[in-house]
N, C-alpha and C positions, 0 to 999 in steps of 0.2 A: 711570223703570223701568217703564213702560209698554211691555211686551213680551208680546203676545198668544200667543206662542209656548210660553212658561213653562207648565209641567207641574203645577209646585208653588206653592201659594200663599206669602206671606213668613210667613204664621202655620204653614205645614206644615213650611218649611225651619227655623225656628228650633226648632220641636218636635223635628223631626229630630235638629239639632244637640245640644240638651240631651240628648236621649235617647243620642247617641253619646258624649257627655263622660262621661254616668253608668253608660255601659255597660250600659244596661237592655235594648237591643232586638239582635235580630238582624236583620240588612238584607232579608230575605225577608219578615220578618212584619211590619215598619215600612212596607216599600214595597207590600204589600198592603193594609196600612190607607189608604195613601194613593191607591191605585189607579197604582201605577208602576211599573217595573222596579227590581229592585235594585242594578241599576248606576247608574240615575239618582239614586236616593235615597243611595248612598254618595258619589257624587260632590258631590251637593248638601250632605249633612252633613258631607264633609270640607274642604268650601270650594273643591272644583276648578271647582264651578259656582255661581253666585248669590255670585259674589266680593263684590258690592255689599253683601251683608248682614253684619251682625256675627257672629263667632263668639264663643261664652261662653266665659268664662275656663276654663282647666284647672283640675282639682281640685288642690289643693296636697298635697303629699306630706307625712304625719306625721313630724315630726322625731323621731329617734331618739337616744337618750341613752343 
C-alpha cells in the first residue's frame, strides 16, 4: 500500500468513514480538517477510492414492534 500519491493517511480515511457512517460531518468541514477537497474526501469515505481499506459496519436499524 506504499503509494506516495495518496492525499490521506490510513487513519484519516478510517476516521472519515466512521464519521460518514455516523452522519456526524459535512463533506466540506471534514475535507477542510484533512486538507483535501470535498470530492476526494467523499470518494474516500464512501469507498470509491482507498478500496483496500475496510469499511466500518453500517448501523443496525432499530427493530420496530
